[in-house]
N, C-alpha and C positions, 0 to 999 in steps of 0.2 A: 387533653379534653379527654372522658371516661365516657364509652358509649355505651348502649344495651347490649351491644355484640360483647363488647369486650369484659363488660361482667358474666356475661353466658359463656365466653370461653374461660374465662379462670375457674368459675363452678366446673365446666366438663374438663376440664383438663384434669380436674382432682377425682373427680364423680362423673366417669364418662358414660352419656345417654344408653350406649350399647349394652351398658349392665342391667338396665330394667329389665322388670319382668314383662312378657309379651303382653299384658291384659293395660299397661299401666301408660301414662300421657304422659310423661316427663319432659320438661323443658320452657322453652317459650310460648305462651300460651296468649299474651294478650303482649302488644305493643310493636315498636318501630325499632329494628336493629341498631338503625344508623343516630337515633336521640340521646344526646347528652344526657348520662343520669345526675341527679342532685342531690339522691341520697337511697341509702335500701333499707326499707322496714323486714323486720324479719319476722314470719308468723307460723303456726302450726297448721292454720284454714286462712283462705280467705273468705271474707265475709262481705259484707256493705259495709258495714263498721269499720273494718281493717282497711278498706281501702277511703272511706270516708277521713279515718288517720292520717293516713300516709300525704294526700290532698293537705289537710291543714298544718303538716309538719314540713310540707313542701319537699317531700322524698316521692321521686316518680319512678321506682324500680319495688315490686314486693316478691321476696323471696320465700316462697312457702314449702312446707314437705307437702302436704296434700293438694293434689292437684284439682283446682278450682273446675278446669274442663274434664271432666274421667268422664264422663258417659256419652259425652258429645252432645250439643246441640241443636235443633232442628229447625228452630225458629227463635230470634229475641224479642220478646214482646214486655219480658220486665213482669213474666208471673212467676217467676222464682227466684230465690236469692242468686243461684248462679249466674241468672239474667241479669238482673241489676247491678250485679258488681262489674260485669262484662262492662253492662251501659258506661255506668260510673268512672270505669276505666279510661274507657274510649274515648268521654267526652272530656277528659281533664290527663290525656296524655300518661295514663300512668300504665309502666309494664309491671305484666305477673309472670313469674317463672316459678314451674314447680320441679325439686329434685327429690322422688319419691322411693321407688324399690332401687334406682340406682346409687343411693344416698345408703338403704339398708343393707344392699350387697358388699359393700367396698370393705376392705379390711381396716381402713380407716373413718368408717360410717359411724352412724348410728349407734350401732349395737357393740359395737369395739369401744366407743367415745366411753357407752355404758358399762363396760365390763371394766372396763381400766379405772372408772371412777370408784367399781367398789372394790377394786384391789385384785383381780383376776389375772393370773399369770398363764402361760402354755396357751395362749387364744387360737382357737381355731373354728371355721364355720361349721355350724350344725348341720346343713344340709349343704356342701361345697357346690357348684354349677357344674354342668355337665355338658359335654360338648361346645366347648367354649375356646378350645385350642387351635389352632392348624398347626400344619408344618408346613414351611417354606422354603423353595429353594430357587437359590438367584444362579444364573449364567452371566459371569462376568468377566472383560479381558484380566489378564493376570495385573496389568499394569494398575487398575484401578479395583482389586479387590479389597485390598485395603480400607478405602474409602466407603464402601458396601457394607463392610465388616461395622465400622465407627458409625455410618446410619444406622443400623440395623440395632445397635447397643442404644442409641439417642432415644430410639423410639419405644424403648422397653422391650425387645426382642429377644431371644436366647436367657433369658432368667427362668432357674429352674429351681424352688427350695433358696437353699443360702448360696445359690451360684449365679452370676450372670454372666454375658458376653460368653453364651455358650454357642457353638455351631462346629459343623462339620466340614469337610472340604473335601473335595474330587478334584483332580487335575484330568484337563482332557483339552481335544480340540474343536473348537466352533466350526460349524460349516454355512456356508451362506451364500448367495449372489443377490447383490442390489438393484433394486430396478429401477429403472426408468425413471429422474426427478427425486430418485432417493441423493441423502447426503451422508453415506458411510463415514464412519469414525475411523475404520480401515479395510482397505481392498478399494475397487473399483466398479460402477455402475457396469452391469453388465459381464461380470468376470467372478466367477467362483473361487469364494477365499476360505482360506482358511488360521482361526488363530488360536494362540495359548489362552485357555479359558481355565476358570474354577467355577466350579459348581458348588457353592456354599449354602448350605441347609442349616434351618433351627430351626426351633419351635417357636409360637408367637399367641400369645392370646389375641383372640378377637377383637376385645376393644381396643388394642393398638396396631391391627394389621394396617387400616386405611391408613394412619399417618406415616406410617412404616413405608408402605409403598410408594407414597409422596416423596419421602426423603430420598429414598433408591435411588427414582427417576431422574432426582433431580443432581445426583451424584456420578449416575452411570452413565459413561458416553454414548452407548449405543442410541439410535433413533426408536430403534422396537425393543427392548425390554423383555429378555426371555425369563419368566418367573412361573414356577409352580405352586401353587395354593391348593393344599389338600385337610379337608378336615377330621380331625382326631374325636376318637371318644373318651380321652383323657379328661380327669375332672380337673375341676380350676380351682386346686387346693387352698389358696386363699382369699378366693372369694366365695358368695354364697349367704345362704339365709339363716340368720341367726350367730351365735355365737357361744362356744362351750369351752370352759376357762377352768381353772382352779386356785381356791385359794390357799396363800400357803402352807397353813396349818387348818386343819379343823376347826369349825365354829358351832357351835350349839346353835339349832333352828333361829331360837329368839334373840340371840344378839344377830341374825342373819336381818329379821325383821327389823330391829332399831336400825341396821346398817342402811336396810332400803330407804327407811324413813328421814333417816338422818341425812342421808346423800341426796334425796329428792325432795323440795317444799312441796310439791305439788300434791304427793300420796296423799289422800284423806283417809283409805281404808286399803286393806290387804284380804284377798278372799284366797283360800287355800283347801286342799284336798287335805284327806287324813294324813295326818304327821307323821308317817310310815318310818321316816330317818329322824333322827332327833340331832344329829351330827353331820355337819354339811362339806363339803371340801368341793366337790364336782359340781358345776354351776352351770347349767344351759341359760341362755338369754332371748328375747325376740322380742322388740319394741313392735307397738299395734296387734293386730290380729294374728297372733302367732301359734295358735293352737294344732295349727296343720304339721306342725313340726315334732309336737308332742312324741310321736312313735320312734322319730329319729335322735330326741333328747335322750330316750331310753335305751333305744339301740349304741348309744354315746356312753351308758354309765353314767349320766347325771345322777347326781343326788335329788336335786330340785332344778323345775323348771320354771323361772320368771317370762311374763308375759302381761300383754295389757289385756285382752280377754279370751275367754273361752267360752264355750257351750257347757250346759248342764252334764252332758255325757262325758264331757272330757274329765272332766273331774271322776267319775265312776271308773274311767279307762286307768287314768293314774293311780288310783289308791294302792293297787299291789304294789306297785315297780316303782314307784318316785313322787316326790311332794310338788303336786302343780299349785302354781302362787299366781293372782294377774292382781295387778295395781290399776287397771285402768286404762283403755287406750290413749287418752290425751296425755294422761301422767308418764306414761311410757315410753311417749316420743318428745317432748318438751326439750328434751338433750338434743334434737337434731338443730336448733336453733343455734348451740354451740358450736357444734361442726362448722354451720353456715357461718358464725362471726368468726370463727380462724380462717377460714380460706378468704372472706371478703378483705380481713383487717391485714392477713399478711401479703396479698396483694396489692391491697391500694389502704398504705397504710396510714394516710390522713384524709379516710372517705366516710362520710355522715353514715351513720350505721348504729339503729338501734332496737330493740325488742319490741314488738306491738307492746302495746297496753288494753288493746282492745279485741285481742285473740283471747277468747274465753272458752272454757272446758262445756260442750252444749250440753252434758250430762248434769245435772244436780243431784245431790247427797241429802237425806234426810240423817239427822245425826242422835 
């Protein structure tokens, strides 16, 4: 039996919640973790119509990109579409989950998926996440040092660029006295004991810290594990907002427009700033409201920055440095559903799963 908690865990193993921005509200928003899941409906937004669709299909788990509960609710009276959707979901046992900026900031998330569909290479974040690393040092008896190293590696610790299982070891002598009631691995209560130990140091992404500490405590022989955890200012080079990459060869700007439209059937129109460059090689992308990355895309020497939406003045700011193009918020983020489908399909191969047919763009165009 697959439960709501099982599906949540599968999503968070790939797109950990600590990757979300501080203003965000990703995760399980409505639902009972122990409930059995009958099927997953994938959508960009959660509306009453989408919840009704889930009920009709017999699917009791809605996986969305945009959080339904983003601003928070002080009352539930049915006055807004958010309130009505929550009431309908609760009455019918529908779980609602959102993976928002944790999906955006992941190197295998929305922007990365989009960049791969466009054929970009040499991918990296436009704005890497800062302060997302820790230095961890674990003190362990020499007899169990290798088990601790293995636990670190299994938790994603010690990976730097194209290298993994990275650590540094000091050997020394641990000293302690077990008090009454303790059950020491070595030594006796009431006596000062010294033990040959190793101090193993490594660098850890914060998103892997909690799971790694649990694994280390499970294999460490001491009742009280001595561990130092220090924050680092190092940027998180693989994780962050937006993606910048290169076409294998320069592409005429007109061909870039054609590629965008042919790779995304949802695109109805493309708005852009003055075409200061007619040949495009380096491309920056950000789904949704990505105009905050414009100056960073310029610093990355991108020829074009493509996002969902921007303000009037953003086009003015761009015109002397870069081509700014917008394709629509909804249009730029529908690719999130493909990311979701891959994750769920790989974890639960025989699971009922489908894209919502009632998920619609709230913006309408006149042609």
